[in-house]
C-alpha positions in Angstrom: 8.6 8.3 20.4 9.8 4.8 21.5 9.3 2.5 18.5 7.5 -0.8 19.2 7.1 -2.2 15.7 8.0 -1.5 12.1 6.4 -2.9 9.0 8.6 -3.8 6.0 7.8 -2.8 2.4 9.5 -3.2 -1.0 10.5 0.4 -0.5 13.0 -0.8 2.2 14.6 -3.1 -0.4 14.9 -0.3 -2.9 16.5 2.0 -0.3 19.0 -0.7 0.5 19.8 -1.6 -3.1 19.5 1.8 -4.6 17.4 3.0 -7.5 18.9 4.1 -10.8 18.5 7.8 -11.3 17.6 8.5 -7.7 19.9 9.6 -4.8 18.9 8.7 -1.3 20.3 10.9 1.6 22.8 8.4 2.9 23.4 7.3 5.6 19.7 6.7 6.3 17.7 4.5 8.7 14.9 2.8 6.7 11.4 1.9 7.9 8.2 3.8 6.9 5.5 1.9 8.8 6.0 2.7 12.5 4.0 2.2 15.6 5.0 3.1 19.1 4.6 5.1 22.3 5.2 8.9 22.7 8.1 9.3 25.1 8.3 13.0 25.3 6.9 16.1 23.6 8.6 19.4 22.6 7.4 22.9 23.1 4.3 23.8 21.0 3.1 20.3 20.5 -0.7 20.0 20.3 -2.9 17.0 20.7 -0.2 14.5 21.6 1.1 13.6 25.1 3.7 11.4 26.6 2.3 7.8 26.9 0.1 8.0 23.8 0.1 4.9 21.7 0.3 6.0 18.1 1.0 5.1 14.5 3.0 7.4 12.2 1.9 8.8 8.8 4.6 7.6 6.4 4.3 10.6 4.1 6.2 13.9 4.8 5.1 17.2 3.2 5.4 20.9 4.0 1.7 21.2 5.1 1.5 24.8 3.7 1.5 24.7 -0.1 -1.7 24.6 -2.1 -1.4 20.8 -2.7 -1.0 20.1 1.0 -3.9 22.5 1.9 -6.1 20.6 -0.6 -5.3 17.3 1.0 -3.1 16.2 -2.0 0.0 15.7 0.2 1.8 13.6 -2.4 1.8 16.5 -4.9 3.8 18.7 -2.5 7.1 19.7 -4.1 8.9 18.7 -0.9 7.0 15.4 -0.5 9.0 12.4 0.9 8.5 9.2 2.7 9.8 8.2 6.2 12.8 5.9 5.8 13.3 7.1 2.2 14.0 10.8 2.4 14.7 11.0 6.2 15.4 8.6 9.0 12.6 6.0 9.5 11.5 3.6 12.2 14.1 0.8 12.2 15.6 2.1 15.4 14.6 2.3 19.1 13.6 5.9 19.2 12.3 8.3 16.5 11.5 12.0 16.4 8.4 12.8 14.5 6.1 15.9 14.0 3.0 16.0 16.1 0.9 16.4 12.9 2.3 13.1 11.7 1.0 10.8 14.4 -2.4 9.2 14.8 -3.9 7.2 17.7 -3.3 3.5 17.4 -6.5 1.6 17.0 -7.0 0.0 20.5 -8.1 -3.4 19.0 -4.7 -3.9 17.3 -1.4 -5.2 18.8 1.8 -3.5 17.9 2.7 -5.7 14.9 -0.8 -5.3 13.5 -0.7 -1.5 14.0 2.6 -1.3 12.1 1.1 -3.3 9.2 -1.5 -0.6 8.5 -0.2 2.9 7.5 1.5 2.7 4.1 -0.3 -0.3 2.6 -3.9 0.8 3.6 -3.3 4.5 2.8 -1.8 3.6 -0.6 -4.6 1.2 -1.5 -7.3 3.6 -0.2 -6.0 6.5 -2.3 -5.6 4.2 -5.4 -9.2 2.9 -5.2 -11.1 5.8 -3.8 -9.4 9.0 -5.0 -7.7 7.9 -8.2 -9.8 5.0 -9.7 -13.0 6.2 -8.0 -14.3 2.7 -7.5 -18.1 2.6 -7.2 -20.6 0.0 -6.0 -21.1 -2.6 -8.7 -17.7 -2.1 -10.3 -15.6 -5.1 -11.1 -12.0 -4.8 -9.9 -9.0 -6.9 -10.8 -6.3 -6.8 -8.0 -2.9 -8.2 -8.9 -0.5 -9.9 -6.5 -3.0 -10.8 -3.8 -0.4 -11.7 -1.2 1.3 -8.2 -1.1 0.5 -5.8 1.7 -1.1 -3.3 -0.6 -3.2 -5.9 -2.4 -4.4 -7.5 0.9 -5.6 -4.0 1.7 -7.0 -3.3 -1.8 -9.1 -6.5 -1.8 -10.8 -5.4 1.4 -11.2 -1.8 0.4 -12.7 -2.6 -3.0 -15.3 -4.9 -1.3 -16.0 -2.2 1.3 -16.7 0.2 -1.6 -19.2 -2.3 -3.1 -17.1 -3.7 -5.9 -16.8 -7.3 -7.0 -13.2 -8.5 -6.9 -11.1 -10.9 -8.9 -7.4 -11.2 -7.9 -4.3 -12.9 -9.1 -1.6 -14.8 -7.1 1.3 -17.2 -7.8 0.2 -20.1 -5.6 -3.1 -21.8 -4.7 -2.5 -21.0 -1.1 -2.4 -17.3 -1.8 -5.5 -17.6 -3.9 -7.2 -19.2 -0.9 -6.0 -16.4 1.4 -7.5 -13.8 -1.0 -10.9 -15.6 -1.0 -10.7 -15.6 2.8 -10.2 -11.8 2.7 -13.4 -11.4 0.6 -12.3 -11.7 -3.0 -15.0 -13.1 -5.2 -12.6 -15.1 -7.4 -8.8 -15.7 -7.3 -6.7 -16.8 -10.2 -3.3 -18.6 -10.0 -1.5 -16.8 -12.8 1.0 -19.6 -13.2 -1.6 -22.1 -14.3 -4.4 -19.9 -15.7 -4.5 -16.9 -18.1 -5.7 -14.0 -16.0 -6.9 -12.1 -19.0 -9.3 -14.9 -19.9 -10.4 -15.2 -16.3 -11.1 -11.4 -16.0 -13.2 -11.6 -19.2 -15.1 -14.5 -17.9 -15.6 -12.8 -14.5 -17.0 -9.7 -16.2 -19.3 -11.5 -18.6 -16.8 -10.7 -21.5 -17.3 -7.0 -20.9 -14.0 -6.3 -19.2 -13.3 -5.1 -15.6 -13.8 -1.5 -14.6 -10.6 -1.2 -12.6 -7.2 -2.9 -12.5 -5.1 -2.4 -9.4 -1.4 -3.1 -10.1 2.0 -2.6 -8.6 3.8 -5.4 -10.5 4.6 -3.4 -13.6 6.3 -4.7 -16.7 5.0 -8.3 -16.3 1.4 -7.4 -16.1 0.9 -3.9 -17.7 0.1 -4.9 -21.3 -2.3 -7.8 -20.4 -3.9 -5.7 -17.7 -5.0 -3.1 -20.3 -6.6 -6.0 -22.3 -8.7 -6.8 -19.2 -10.4 -3.4 -19.1 -13.8 -2.5 -20.3 -14.5 0.7 -22.2 -13.8 3.6 -19.9 -11.8 1.3 -17.6 -9.1 2.6 -15.2 -5.7 1.1 -14.7 -4.2 2.4 -11.4 -0.6 1.7 -10.3 1.5 2.6 -7.3 4.7 0.7 -8.3 6.5 -1.6 -10.7 8.3 -4.3 -8.8 8.9 -6.4 -12.0 10.3 -3.6 -14.1 9.7 0.0 -15.0 9.6 0.0 -18.8 6.1 -0.7 -20.2 5.3 -1.7 -23.8 1.9 -2.0 -25.3 -0.3 -1.2 -28.3 -1.8 2.2 -27.4 -4.7 2.1 -29.8 -7.0 0.5 -27.3 -6.2 3.2 -24.8 -7.8 5.9 -27.0 -10.3 3.8 -28.8 -11.7 2.4 -25.5 -11.2 5.7 -23.5 -9.0 4.0 -20.9 -7.3 5.9 -18.1 -3.8 5.1 -16.9 -3.5 6.5 -13.4 -0.4 6.8 -11.2 -0.8 6.9 -7.4 1.5 7.6 -4.5 0.5 7.2 -0.9 -2.4 9.6 0.1 -3.4 12.5 2.3 -3.4 12.6 6.1 -7.2 12.9 6.0 -7.3 9.5 4.1 -5.1 7.9 6.7 -7.4 9.1 9.5 -10.4 7.6 7.5 -8.6 4.3 7.1 -7.6 4.0 10.8 -11.2 4.7 11.7 -12.4 1.8 9.5 -9.7 -0.4 11.0 -10.7 0.5 14.6 -14.3 -0.3 13.7 -13.3 -3.7 12.4 -14.3 -3.1 8.8 -10.7 -3.4 7.6 -8.0 -5.6 9.1 -4.3 -5.8 8.6 -2.7 -9.1 7.6 0.6 -10.0 9.3 2.5 -12.9 7.8 5.7 -13.1 9.9 7.3 -11.2 12.7 11.0 -10.8 13.2 13.0 -8.8 15.8 14.9 -5.7 14.7 18.1 -7.7 15.2 16.8 -10.1 12.5 16.3 -7.4 9.9 18.6 -9.1 7.4 16.6 -12.3 7.6 13.4 -10.3 7.2 14.7 -8.6 4.1 15.7 -12.0 2.6 12.3 -13.3 3.4 10.6 -10.3 1.8 12.7 -10.9 -1.3 11.4 -14.4 -1.7 7.9 -13.1 -2.4 6.4 -16.0 -0.5 4.6 -13.9 2.2 0.9 -13.4 2.2 0.5 -10.1 4.0 3.0 -8.0 5.9 6.4 -8.7 7.4 6.9 -6.8 10.7 9.9 -6.1 12.9 9.5 -5.8 16.7 11.8 -3.3 18.5 
């Protein structure tokens, strides 16, 4: 395929900097959120033709094991992510498997299309498959300005939940409200635990969606109602969590890890995007030649929504 746009994620920063205890297959081309045009197809390719406009599933699995056949791609023993375990999309051309490409929603331009796959798939799996959000649930979404969280706010509302979210600036809080959040809390000026309690009528929220980690973990558990679910897909502020675990068993709390999602879930998400029920949020666009500047901007944590490279 000929790459037209690539969405950046914190994964790209981790691949560049390295992660203690993990070895990346260097040298490697990063970039897991890819949109482009099929240039040519090999023998045996089914359902994809030259000229097709597509987005690429960021997850890579064997497709044959019991987990893959059950739609639990991320539990595959050979599971990896484009740009993390094999070359990704920060290049002009990319070879992908036919089963890993999906039609680009025609209503999206290239930068919007590249802002969908990882973030919306991750958020969908967290909320729908792992936390099992139901209509009427109260959901706390941390870090409203991140790609995953801009998706999670919309998905939680689509599933019928009421949403309170946190952000570090009043501008990001306003952006979250514009996306559909019922309430937004500037965590620099207000205690989000107290706000979540007030939002839930002092009962506690049903679900916390988090990828911040050490800075939010202990307080997030205090936000949960009895039987509440804490679901996480990352830990950008630190990996070591400390808390009093008595509330976990006394209140029957669930702590749920989540990585990406299955191909069937990505197909569902893309259908909802195409129908206009979910929309990607693009904050800034850089050219591939400006990738260093794009990484620096991502590291500032000032963006609301996705940072995308055009190729």
